[in-house]
Backbone as JSON, one array per atom type, in Angstrom:
{
  "sequence": "MLAQPIKLAFAQTNPTFGEVESNVEEALALIRSVDADIVTLPELFNTGYAFLSREEVKSFAEGVPDGATCRTLVEESERQKKTLVAGLAEKAGDNVYNTAVLVSKGRFVGLYRKIHLFNREKILFNKGDLKPRVYDIGGVKIGMLICFDWLFPEIWRVLALNGADIVAHPSNLILPYYCQRAMLARSFENHIYTVTANRVGEEKRGNYCLKYTGRSQIVSPKMDVLASASDERVECKAAQINLELARNKKVSELNDVFKDRRPNFYRLLTKPFF",
  "N": [[57.73, 94.77, 125.34], [58.67, 95.18, 121.73], [59.21, 92.33, 119.76], [62.26, 91.25, 118.5], [63.32, 90.13, 115.15], [61.95, 93.54, 113.93], [58.89, 94.01, 112.36], [57.91, 96.4, 109.83], [55.01, 98.02, 108.26], [53.03, 99.04, 105.65], [49.82, 100.53, 104.96], [48.14, 100.72, 102.03], [45.54, 102.54, 101.04], [41.98, 103.11, 99.38], [40.24, 105.58, 99.97], [36.6, 106.45, 100.01], [35.33, 109.48, 99.56], [34.02, 111.18, 102.36], [32.78, 108.74, 103.57], [33.3, 107.51, 106.39], [33.02, 105.39, 108.14], [32.93, 103.15, 106.41], [35.32, 103.33, 105.23], [37.4, 103.47, 107.43], [36.91, 100.62, 108.18], [37.87, 99.53, 105.98], [40.57, 100.1, 106.25], [40.86, 98.75, 108.57], [40.67, 95.96, 108.17], [42.84, 95.82, 106.39], [45.08, 96.21, 108.14], [44.45, 94.03, 109.69], [45.44, 91.95, 108.03], [48.14, 91.6, 107.75], [51.4, 90.5, 108.73], [52.81, 92.13, 111.11], [54.68, 94.57, 113.26], [54.38, 97.32, 113.45], [52.23, 99.44, 111.7], [51.58, 101.75, 109.23], [49.14, 104.09, 108.09], [47.54, 105.84, 105.5], [47.56, 109.27, 104.97], [44.83, 111.47, 106.45], [43.01, 109.24, 106.21], [40.56, 108.07, 106.86], [38.41, 109.88, 105.98], [38.92, 110.86, 103.45], [40.42, 113.2, 100.98], [39.82, 115.52, 99.55], [38.39, 118.02, 100.43], [36.12, 120.6, 100.42], [35.59, 123.09, 101.5], [36.63, 124.96, 104.55], [34.56, 124.63, 106.4], [33.66, 122.32, 106.03], [35.67, 120.49, 106.5], [35.64, 121.01, 109.38], [33.28, 119.6, 110.02], [33.82, 116.98, 109.78], [36.1, 116.62, 111.34], [37.56, 115.44, 113.96], [37.79, 114.77, 117.7], [40.84, 114.3, 119.21], [42.58, 112.45, 121.66], [39.88, 111.5, 121.86], [37.95, 110.97, 119.93], [36.02, 109.32, 117.82], [37.14, 107.74, 115.58], [39.93, 107.7, 116.4], [39.62, 106.22, 118.85], [38.76, 103.85, 117.93], [41.31, 102.95, 116.5], [42.8, 102.95, 118.73], [41.49, 100.58, 120.12], [41.66, 98.6, 118.26], [44.49, 98.42, 118.05], [45.11, 97.23, 120.42], [43.69, 94.81, 120.18], [45.14, 93.56, 118.1], [47.46, 93.73, 118.85], [49.36, 95.69, 117.95], [51.31, 98.56, 116.68], [50.13, 101.54, 115.48], [50.0, 104.0, 113.21], [48.23, 106.74, 111.89], [46.44, 109.03, 109.74], [44.4, 111.9, 110.12], [41.69, 114.2, 110.34], [41.79, 116.59, 112.8], [40.05, 117.97, 115.3], [40.47, 120.79, 117.4], [39.26, 122.75, 119.87], [38.33, 125.83, 118.15], [39.97, 125.38, 116.01], [41.4, 123.64, 113.14], [43.2, 120.53, 112.07], [45.45, 118.97, 110.22], [46.38, 115.81, 110.95], [48.43, 113.3, 112.34], [47.99, 110.39, 114.25], [49.38, 108.33, 116.64], [49.2, 105.14, 117.88], [49.34, 102.22, 120.4], [49.19, 99.13, 121.0], [46.57, 99.41, 122.82], [46.81, 101.76, 123.71], [46.83, 105.44, 123.68], [49.34, 107.12, 122.18], [50.77, 109.56, 121.13], [50.72, 112.7, 119.04], [50.94, 114.42, 115.86], [50.94, 117.24, 114.27], [50.44, 118.67, 110.9], [53.02, 120.49, 109.6], [54.05, 121.56, 107.23], [51.89, 122.75, 104.76], [50.06, 121.91, 102.1], [49.38, 123.51, 99.38], [45.73, 123.96, 98.9], [45.37, 123.21, 101.23], [46.08, 125.09, 103.08], [44.28, 126.8, 103.14], [42.38, 125.32, 104.25], [43.03, 124.08, 106.64], [44.43, 124.59, 109.95], [47.64, 125.72, 110.59], [50.31, 123.53, 111.85], [50.9, 123.37, 115.19], [52.73, 122.24, 116.92], [55.92, 121.13, 118.21], [57.66, 118.5, 116.32], [57.72, 115.27, 117.69], [59.54, 112.55, 119.0], [58.49, 109.39, 119.72], [58.87, 106.79, 122.1], [58.42, 103.4, 121.72], [58.23, 100.67, 123.37], [61.31, 100.42, 123.16], [61.71, 100.88, 120.33], [62.15, 103.79, 118.57], [59.99, 106.28, 117.09], [59.1, 108.64, 114.95], [56.87, 111.07, 113.3], [55.68, 112.4, 110.28], [53.85, 114.21, 107.84], [52.94, 113.61, 104.42], [53.48, 116.51, 102.24], [55.55, 117.31, 104.03], [57.74, 115.93, 103.05], [59.22, 117.51, 101.4], [60.95, 119.1, 102.88], [63.87, 118.91, 104.04], [64.95, 119.71, 106.46], [63.3, 119.22, 109.03], [63.05, 116.45, 108.85], [65.59, 115.96, 109.59], [65.83, 117.06, 112.24], [64.19, 115.19, 113.59], [65.7, 112.72, 113.34], [67.89, 113.55, 114.55], [66.73, 113.71, 117.06], [66.67, 111.18, 117.6], [65.05, 109.53, 116.31], [64.46, 106.12, 115.22], [62.71, 105.23, 112.99], [60.77, 106.93, 110.96], [57.47, 107.6, 110.39], [55.16, 108.28, 107.67], [52.23, 109.13, 106.84], [50.44, 109.86, 103.94], [49.0, 111.66, 101.15], [49.57, 111.81, 98.37], [49.97, 113.45, 95.12], [51.71, 114.43, 93.36], [54.17, 113.53, 90.75], [55.49, 111.01, 91.71], [57.77, 112.58, 92.85], [57.96, 112.61, 95.76], [58.53, 109.77, 96.56], [60.84, 109.09, 95.42], [62.4, 111.28, 96.39], [62.42, 110.14, 99.09], [64.27, 108.03, 99.31], [66.65, 109.6, 99.55], [66.14, 111.07, 101.96], [66.26, 108.81, 103.82], [68.53, 107.88, 103.69], [70.39, 110.22, 103.96], [69.77, 110.52, 106.8], [70.12, 108.32, 108.0], [68.01, 106.38, 108.8], [64.95, 104.49, 108.94], [62.06, 104.88, 106.64], [58.64, 105.04, 106.37], [56.44, 105.4, 103.76], [53.01, 105.64, 103.62], [50.87, 105.81, 101.09], [47.77, 106.82, 99.5], [45.46, 105.39, 96.98], [43.75, 105.89, 93.76], [41.06, 108.36, 92.72], [39.57, 111.38, 93.43], [36.89, 113.35, 92.76], [35.53, 116.22, 93.21], [33.4, 119.09, 93.25], [35.01, 121.57, 91.65], [37.22, 120.15, 91.55], [39.59, 117.65, 90.52], [41.4, 114.95, 91.82], [44.17, 112.77, 91.46], [45.71, 109.98, 92.95], [48.99, 108.76, 93.86], [49.84, 106.55, 94.63], [52.08, 103.86, 95.16], [53.36, 103.5, 97.52], [55.82, 102.82, 100.03], [58.52, 101.29, 101.78], [61.7, 102.37, 103.18], [65.01, 101.73, 103.66], [68.03, 102.55, 105.72], [70.12, 102.53, 104.04], [69.32, 103.11, 101.56], [67.69, 101.34, 100.42], [64.71, 99.93, 98.78], [62.66, 98.34, 100.64], [60.1, 97.49, 100.61], [57.22, 97.91, 98.4], [54.45, 99.36, 96.86], [51.85, 99.08, 94.24], [50.67, 101.43, 91.83], [48.06, 101.53, 91.76], [46.43, 99.79, 93.34], [44.74, 98.75, 96.43], [46.54, 97.55, 98.9], [48.65, 95.99, 101.27], [51.82, 95.76, 102.79], [54.88, 94.28, 104.32], [57.92, 94.7, 105.82], [60.93, 93.5, 106.98], [63.09, 94.98, 109.76], [66.38, 96.21, 110.87], [67.16, 97.41, 113.47], [69.76, 98.34, 114.54], [70.89, 99.05, 112.06], [69.73, 101.64, 111.64], [70.61, 102.88, 113.94], [73.46, 103.13, 113.6], [75.54, 105.68, 112.62], [77.61, 105.94, 110.72], [79.15, 106.33, 107.74], [81.51, 105.82, 106.66], [84.75, 104.78, 107.57], [85.86, 107.09, 108.79], [83.69, 108.72, 108.87], [80.61, 110.37, 109.86], [77.15, 110.85, 110.02], [75.99, 112.38, 111.8], [77.98, 113.29, 113.26], [79.78, 114.71, 111.92], [78.44, 117.18, 111.16], [78.31, 120.55, 110.93], [77.12, 122.81, 112.23], [77.55, 125.62, 112.76], [77.7, 126.61, 110.12], [75.26, 126.52, 109.16], [73.52, 128.16, 109.85], [71.7, 130.0, 108.43], [69.51, 128.46, 107.83], [67.87, 128.7, 109.96], [66.51, 131.09, 109.84], [63.8, 133.05, 109.08], [62.52, 133.48, 105.61], [61.66, 135.97, 103.68]],
  "CA": [[58.74, 95.16, 124.1], [58.61, 94.53, 120.72], [60.14, 91.19, 119.55], [63.35, 91.18, 117.38], [63.46, 91.53, 114.51], [60.77, 94.06, 113.94], [58.45, 94.14, 110.99], [57.21, 97.58, 109.46], [54.29, 97.77, 107.26], [52.22, 100.07, 105.25], [48.55, 99.88, 104.43], [47.73, 101.69, 100.96], [43.89, 102.41, 100.76], [41.24, 103.93, 98.45], [38.92, 105.87, 100.67], [35.69, 107.13, 99.44], [35.21, 110.66, 100.5], [32.98, 111.48, 103.51], [32.37, 107.39, 103.94], [33.97, 107.34, 107.25], [32.77, 104.11, 108.67], [33.76, 102.09, 105.37], [36.88, 103.65, 105.08], [38.0, 102.7, 108.68], [36.7, 99.13, 107.94], [38.92, 98.87, 104.72], [41.89, 100.05, 106.66], [41.1, 97.85, 109.77], [40.94, 94.9, 107.4], [44.56, 95.66, 105.88], [45.96, 95.85, 109.51], [44.41, 92.52, 110.31], [45.94, 90.94, 107.01], [49.39, 91.74, 107.68], [52.02, 90.2, 109.92], [53.77, 93.33, 111.39], [54.48, 95.05, 114.5], [54.17, 98.61, 113.3], [51.64, 99.64, 110.48], [51.26, 103.0, 108.72], [47.75, 104.15, 107.09], [47.55, 107.14, 104.9], [46.94, 110.87, 105.56], [43.35, 111.45, 106.3], [42.51, 107.94, 105.63], [39.22, 107.75, 107.33], [37.51, 110.98, 105.49], [39.33, 111.21, 102.2], [41.2, 114.44, 101.24], [39.24, 116.69, 98.88], [37.35, 118.8, 101.13], [35.75, 121.67, 99.63], [35.74, 124.36, 102.51], [36.92, 124.58, 105.96], [33.47, 124.23, 107.1], [33.35, 120.78, 105.79], [36.46, 119.86, 107.38], [35.18, 120.94, 110.61], [32.13, 118.65, 110.01], [34.42, 115.55, 109.64], [37.2, 116.61, 111.97], [37.23, 114.75, 115.42], [38.74, 115.08, 118.73], [42.15, 113.31, 119.56], [42.41, 111.01, 121.34], [38.64, 110.97, 122.22], [37.09, 110.96, 119.0], [35.56, 107.87, 117.03], [38.29, 107.12, 114.82], [41.04, 107.38, 117.47], [39.23, 105.24, 119.91], [38.74, 102.55, 117.06], [42.3, 102.72, 116.3], [43.46, 102.22, 119.97], [40.97, 99.37, 120.17], [42.15, 97.57, 117.16], [45.74, 98.27, 118.38], [44.94, 96.23, 121.54], [43.36, 93.47, 119.65], [46.14, 93.07, 117.31], [48.99, 93.91, 119.67], [50.47, 96.32, 116.83], [51.59, 99.85, 116.77], [49.58, 102.07, 114.4], [50.02, 105.3, 112.89], [47.13, 106.99, 110.77], [46.25, 110.59, 109.3], [42.83, 112.26, 110.1], [41.45, 115.66, 110.52], [41.65, 116.87, 114.0], [39.14, 119.3, 115.89], [40.92, 121.16, 118.57], [38.55, 124.14, 119.68], [38.14, 126.23, 117.03], [40.96, 124.91, 115.2], [41.35, 121.96, 112.45], [44.75, 120.19, 111.78], [45.98, 117.66, 109.51], [47.18, 115.17, 112.15], [48.8, 111.86, 112.47], [48.03, 109.68, 115.39], [50.11, 107.14, 117.15], [48.72, 104.33, 119.01], [50.04, 101.17, 120.47], [48.55, 98.07, 122.0], [45.58, 99.73, 123.39], [46.85, 103.08, 124.29], [46.98, 106.39, 122.83], [50.67, 107.67, 122.4], [50.84, 110.88, 120.92], [50.26, 112.84, 117.74], [51.71, 115.16, 114.99], [49.99, 118.11, 113.32], [51.35, 118.86, 109.8], [53.49, 121.79, 109.55], [53.96, 122.2, 105.93], [50.54, 122.62, 104.42], [50.13, 121.63, 100.64], [48.33, 123.93, 98.11], [44.57, 124.3, 99.38], [45.25, 122.83, 102.7], [46.48, 126.52, 103.65], [42.93, 127.42, 103.26], [41.36, 124.34, 105.3], [43.59, 123.93, 107.84], [45.36, 125.7, 110.77], [49.15, 125.36, 110.47], [50.66, 122.6, 112.81], [51.68, 124.22, 116.2], [53.61, 121.45, 118.07], [57.2, 120.51, 117.67], [57.63, 116.91, 116.34], [58.3, 114.43, 118.84], [60.06, 111.16, 118.94], [58.09, 108.5, 120.92], [59.7, 105.38, 122.25], [57.47, 102.33, 121.79], [58.96, 99.49, 123.73], [62.67, 100.5, 122.67], [61.66, 101.59, 119.23], [61.78, 105.22, 118.59], [59.19, 106.69, 116.22], [58.63, 109.97, 114.59], [55.78, 111.17, 112.33], [55.68, 113.6, 109.44], [52.68, 113.95, 106.9], [52.73, 114.12, 103.05], [54.32, 117.48, 101.96], [56.63, 117.55, 104.81], [58.95, 115.5, 102.39], [60.21, 118.61, 100.61], [61.7, 120.04, 103.83], [64.84, 117.92, 104.8], [65.44, 120.11, 107.7], [62.44, 118.5, 109.88], [63.58, 114.94, 109.1], [67.06, 115.75, 110.39], [65.58, 117.18, 113.58], [63.52, 113.95, 114.14], [66.64, 111.91, 113.4], [68.79, 114.02, 115.8], [66.17, 113.45, 118.54], [66.75, 109.72, 118.26], [64.15, 108.58, 115.46], [64.77, 105.09, 114.2], [61.71, 105.13, 112.19], [59.68, 108.27, 110.69], [56.21, 107.16, 109.71], [54.86, 109.29, 106.84], [50.91, 109.01, 106.19], [50.37, 110.82, 102.67], [47.87, 111.49, 99.95], [50.52, 112.37, 97.2], [49.37, 113.6, 94.04], [52.7, 114.86, 92.46], [54.68, 112.66, 90.22], [56.82, 110.37, 92.16], [58.8, 113.14, 93.26], [58.36, 112.27, 96.94], [58.91, 108.46, 96.58], [62.26, 109.25, 94.86], [63.13, 111.94, 97.46], [62.6, 109.46, 100.32], [65.47, 107.59, 99.33], [67.79, 110.53, 100.16], [65.54, 111.27, 103.43], [66.67, 107.79, 104.57], [70.09, 107.77, 103.69], [71.16, 111.35, 104.99], [69.57, 110.4, 108.31], [70.4, 106.82, 108.45], [66.81, 106.06, 109.55], [63.71, 103.76, 107.95], [61.03, 105.67, 106.33], [57.52, 104.3, 105.74], [55.4, 106.25, 103.33], [51.8, 105.31, 103.47], [50.06, 106.57, 100.27], [46.79, 106.12, 98.89], [45.38, 105.52, 95.38], [42.29, 106.45, 93.3], [40.86, 109.65, 92.35], [38.43, 112.24, 94.04], [36.28, 114.54, 91.75], [34.46, 117.31, 93.99], [33.44, 120.7, 92.81], [35.95, 121.85, 90.23], [38.51, 119.59, 91.97], [39.89, 116.08, 90.44], [42.76, 114.62, 92.38], [44.6, 111.5, 91.35], [46.66, 109.7, 94.0], [50.07, 107.93, 92.94], [50.23, 105.14, 95.32], [53.6, 103.72, 95.24], [53.73, 103.43, 98.96], [57.12, 102.25, 100.23], [59.52, 101.43, 102.8], [62.99, 102.32, 102.61], [66.11, 101.38, 104.73], [69.06, 103.74, 105.78], [71.16, 102.43, 102.94], [68.57, 103.54, 100.38], [67.12, 99.7, 99.73], [63.52, 99.9, 98.87], [62.32, 97.04, 101.1], [58.79, 96.97, 100.1], [56.68, 98.94, 97.73], [53.24, 98.94, 96.38], [51.57, 99.43, 92.84], [50.28, 103.05, 91.88], [46.51, 101.5, 91.61], [45.75, 98.62, 93.91], [44.7, 98.65, 97.77], [47.52, 96.68, 99.49], [49.37, 96.07, 102.55], [52.93, 95.03, 102.59], [55.55, 94.35, 105.38], [59.41, 94.51, 105.75], [61.65, 93.47, 108.32], [64.12, 95.91, 109.72], [67.07, 95.98, 111.68], [67.29, 98.76, 114.51], [71.34, 98.76, 114.72], [71.4, 99.87, 111.07], [69.3, 102.82, 111.95], [71.43, 103.47, 115.03], [74.74, 103.17, 113.33], [75.41, 106.76, 111.78], [78.77, 106.04, 110.23], [79.12, 106.2, 106.21], [82.82, 105.46, 106.31], [85.49, 104.59, 108.8], [86.01, 108.33, 109.32], [82.59, 109.84, 108.62], [79.41, 110.2, 110.46], [76.14, 111.67, 109.47], [75.77, 113.36, 112.85], [79.22, 114.23, 114.09], [80.35, 115.48, 110.94], [77.96, 118.01, 110.94], [79.03, 121.94, 111.12], [76.03, 124.0, 112.37], [77.8, 127.38, 112.6], [77.47, 127.35, 108.8], [73.84, 126.2, 108.7], [72.54, 129.21, 110.7], [70.87, 130.7, 107.56], [68.51, 127.53, 107.8], [66.79, 128.9, 111.12], [66.08, 132.54, 109.76], [62.62, 133.33, 108.12], [62.69, 133.91, 104.58], [60.37, 136.72, 103.2]],
  "C": [[58.68, 94.38, 122.97], [59.81, 93.19, 120.35], [61.19, 91.54, 118.3], [63.23, 90.05, 116.52], [62.09, 92.03, 114.36], [60.3, 94.16, 112.65], [57.69, 95.43, 110.9], [55.98, 97.11, 108.17], [53.54, 99.17, 106.9], [50.81, 99.55, 104.72], [48.11, 100.95, 103.47], [46.12, 101.36, 100.8], [43.48, 103.36, 99.85], [40.0, 104.42, 99.27], [37.97, 106.52, 99.77], [35.27, 108.44, 100.23], [33.9, 110.75, 101.24], [32.34, 109.87, 104.13], [33.22, 106.93, 105.14], [34.0, 106.06, 107.72], [33.29, 102.9, 107.71], [34.98, 102.28, 105.42], [37.72, 103.25, 106.03], [37.82, 101.21, 108.54], [37.73, 98.66, 106.93], [40.28, 99.03, 105.28], [42.28, 98.94, 107.93], [41.45, 96.31, 109.02], [42.47, 94.68, 106.7], [45.24, 95.4, 106.97], [45.78, 94.4, 109.82], [45.14, 91.46, 109.28], [47.27, 90.85, 107.01], [50.29, 91.24, 108.7], [53.18, 91.33, 110.27], [53.49, 93.98, 112.72], [53.96, 96.54, 114.49], [53.46, 98.8, 111.77], [51.26, 101.35, 110.39], [50.13, 103.07, 107.96], [48.06, 105.53, 106.44], [47.26, 108.51, 105.53], [45.36, 110.98, 105.36], [42.39, 110.35, 105.74], [40.98, 107.46, 105.8], [38.15, 108.81, 106.48], [37.69, 110.93, 103.76], [39.82, 112.65, 102.3], [40.52, 115.58, 100.38], [38.04, 117.54, 99.42], [37.28, 120.25, 100.22], [35.88, 123.14, 100.28], [36.1, 123.97, 103.92], [35.74, 124.27, 106.98], [33.13, 122.78, 106.99], [34.5, 119.99, 106.47], [36.21, 119.78, 108.8], [33.95, 120.02, 111.04], [32.49, 117.25, 110.16], [35.4, 115.47, 110.71], [36.58, 116.18, 113.38], [38.26, 114.84, 116.33], [39.79, 114.06, 118.74], [42.57, 113.48, 121.0], [40.82, 110.58, 121.48], [37.65, 110.93, 121.05], [36.91, 109.42, 118.37], [36.68, 107.09, 116.39], [39.49, 106.73, 115.53], [40.71, 106.41, 118.37], [39.31, 103.88, 119.05], [40.11, 102.02, 116.7], [43.13, 102.03, 117.52], [42.69, 100.88, 120.24], [41.45, 98.29, 119.4], [43.72, 97.48, 117.58], [45.96, 97.27, 119.53], [44.58, 94.93, 121.09], [44.52, 92.78, 118.91], [47.55, 93.06, 117.83], [49.99, 94.69, 118.61], [50.44, 97.75, 117.5], [50.94, 100.58, 115.49], [49.6, 103.57, 114.43], [49.04, 105.64, 111.59], [46.8, 108.56, 110.77], [44.82, 110.68, 109.44], [42.85, 113.76, 110.54], [40.92, 115.82, 111.94], [40.96, 118.33, 114.44], [39.9, 119.67, 117.41], [40.33, 122.76, 118.78], [38.1, 124.43, 118.59], [38.95, 126.06, 115.84], [40.9, 123.53, 114.49], [42.5, 121.96, 112.08], [44.64, 118.96, 110.98], [46.79, 117.0, 110.3], [47.28, 113.86, 111.94], [48.74, 111.51, 113.96], [48.88, 108.66, 115.53], [49.72, 106.23, 118.48], [49.33, 103.18, 118.95], [49.64, 100.17, 121.63], [47.66, 98.59, 122.93], [45.84, 100.94, 124.24], [47.01, 104.28, 123.45], [48.63, 106.93, 122.98], [51.05, 109.18, 122.33], [50.32, 111.25, 119.24], [51.16, 114.02, 117.15], [50.75, 115.81, 114.19], [50.82, 118.7, 112.19], [51.72, 120.24, 109.87], [53.6, 122.37, 108.31], [52.84, 121.94, 105.07], [50.76, 122.83, 102.72], [48.83, 122.57, 100.07], [47.07, 124.63, 98.91], [44.53, 124.06, 100.9], [45.5, 124.17, 103.65], [45.09, 127.08, 103.85], [42.04, 126.72, 104.41], [41.94, 124.11, 106.57], [44.36, 124.82, 108.72], [46.92, 124.83, 110.51], [49.59, 124.45, 111.89], [51.36, 123.54, 113.88], [52.44, 123.55, 117.22], [54.82, 121.0, 117.38], [57.11, 119.13, 117.54], [58.33, 116.27, 117.18], [58.87, 113.1, 118.22], [59.27, 110.24, 120.01], [58.74, 107.02, 120.84], [58.52, 104.44, 122.5], [58.19, 100.71, 122.1], [60.48, 99.26, 123.2], [62.66, 100.92, 121.14], [61.08, 103.02, 119.16], [61.15, 105.56, 117.21], [58.96, 108.05, 116.02], [57.45, 109.88, 113.61], [55.92, 112.52, 111.64], [54.39, 113.33, 108.44], [52.96, 114.54, 105.42], [53.95, 114.93, 102.56], [55.53, 117.73, 102.65], [57.98, 117.03, 104.18], [59.86, 116.45, 101.78], [60.89, 119.39, 101.66], [62.63, 119.15, 104.65], [65.01, 118.24, 106.26], [64.57, 119.42, 108.93], [62.72, 117.2, 109.94], [64.67, 114.98, 109.76], [66.52, 116.06, 111.8], [64.98, 115.99, 114.07], [64.86, 112.94, 114.27], [67.6, 112.38, 114.45], [68.12, 113.81, 117.24], [65.9, 112.04, 118.65], [65.79, 108.9, 117.26], [64.72, 107.27, 114.84], [63.87, 105.02, 112.99], [60.89, 106.64, 111.94], [58.54, 107.43, 109.65], [55.52, 108.28, 108.93], [53.51, 109.09, 106.08], [51.13, 110.25, 104.96], [49.36, 110.63, 101.88], [48.82, 112.36, 98.97], [49.84, 112.46, 96.0], [50.3, 114.15, 92.67], [53.42, 113.63, 91.78], [55.71, 111.77, 90.58], [57.77, 110.99, 92.93], [59.04, 112.7, 94.8], [59.04, 110.8, 97.13], [60.49, 108.4, 96.17], [62.9, 109.84, 95.97], [63.43, 111.19, 98.92], [63.7, 108.67, 100.45], [66.78, 108.39, 100.05], [67.35, 110.7, 101.72], [66.22, 110.18, 104.32], [67.92, 107.7, 104.71], [71.01, 108.74, 104.44], [70.87, 111.11, 106.34], [69.73, 109.15, 108.85], [69.04, 106.49, 109.42], [65.81, 105.26, 108.48], [62.67, 104.83, 108.06], [60.0, 104.87, 105.72], [56.53, 105.16, 105.1], [54.16, 105.64, 102.96], [50.86, 106.24, 102.5], [48.77, 106.0, 99.98], [46.58, 106.32, 97.39], [44.11, 105.92, 95.17], [42.24, 107.66, 93.13], [39.76, 110.27, 93.11], [38.02, 113.39, 93.06], [35.28, 115.13, 92.61], [34.49, 118.59, 93.38], [34.1, 120.66, 91.64], [37.34, 121.09, 90.31], [38.75, 118.04, 91.33], [41.45, 115.86, 90.76], [43.2, 113.13, 92.18], [45.62, 111.24, 92.12], [47.71, 108.58, 93.21], [50.39, 106.77, 93.48], [51.55, 104.95, 95.47], [54.24, 103.88, 96.85], [55.06, 102.63, 99.03], [57.74, 102.34, 101.55], [61.0, 101.37, 102.69], [64.17, 102.46, 103.79], [67.12, 102.52, 104.67], [70.03, 103.66, 104.76], [70.46, 102.56, 101.62], [67.84, 102.44, 99.77], [65.56, 100.19, 99.88], [63.17, 98.58, 99.23], [61.14, 96.51, 100.87], [57.92, 97.97, 99.45], [55.29, 98.3, 97.01], [52.87, 99.53, 94.87], [51.11, 101.06, 93.1], [48.65, 102.81, 91.7], [45.83, 100.65, 92.52], [45.79, 99.18, 95.38], [45.47, 97.59, 98.05], [48.13, 97.02, 100.66], [50.73, 95.13, 102.4], [53.97, 95.53, 104.08], [57.28, 94.21, 104.85], [60.0, 94.51, 107.06], [62.93, 94.32, 108.45], [65.08, 95.52, 110.85], [67.75, 97.48, 112.51], [68.92, 99.39, 114.34], [71.57, 99.54, 113.17], [71.05, 101.43, 111.11], [70.19, 103.73, 112.87], [72.83, 103.79, 114.7], [74.95, 104.55, 112.28], [76.74, 106.9, 111.02], [78.48, 105.63, 108.49], [80.22, 105.88, 105.76], [83.38, 105.27, 107.61], [85.76, 105.95, 109.48], [84.83, 109.36, 109.24], [81.47, 109.45, 109.32], [78.53, 111.3, 110.36], [75.86, 112.67, 110.54], [76.96, 114.11, 113.28], [79.9, 114.83, 113.21], [79.61, 116.9, 110.73], [78.67, 119.43, 111.39], [77.95, 123.0, 111.27], [76.15, 125.31, 112.36], [77.59, 127.64, 111.15], [76.32, 127.06, 108.4], [72.99, 127.26, 109.24], [71.45, 130.08, 109.82], [69.5, 129.82, 107.55], [67.34, 127.72, 108.76], [66.21, 130.1, 110.81], [64.87, 132.5, 108.75], [63.19, 133.74, 106.78], [61.46, 134.66, 103.97], [60.73, 137.42, 101.67]]
}
């Protein structure tokens, strides 16, 4: 069981496209540098993001949990006695997914396949096909979402209703700080802790040039930014959290973010829009 109080951390990296070994080593060094129980790494932290084709994705995608990167994370989590969340390209049969994995103290726990694909990801990856789950890690309940999922409040509410204390959010954000600002609302409206682990740097490949916004952050259920990073440096920061704050859903003496819901009025949210 994780000791109280719990410390959350993000590792903000700057991977070089295709240099998997050195990218993983950079991330491991950050994990080792921080005093934290749970560390979240960025989306596609081991490969970089700017794939030019689906075939290129397939050439870098790995099995989960038996691929080299996932095995390395499991081993590191055992050595460090930590829980880790990290984003990578997953190969599953003929499909490739933008995936986050959860490992803890020497064991693979679970995965999440990105549901809301951003821009060219729709060409490169298959849409996530699994319902997001909440995993209990020694009494701490963790859900995972990835990057562009920030724009869809419905899925955050689903994880919160399923008991998440924390949502780990591996990201490769390029839009100008929209997500970082929106995460304050996601944290408050669900009374959860959120950890957005973004990357920094630029990727220039083919006709594409992507600049990542950094500003990784940890946000409390009260909208407090407990830790934040710069927009350009590789860094790792941690913050202490109080699980009771996430489990108390009251916003006033007579209001509760879950009990005051009136789902009969929200049915349109579950209908496809064409």
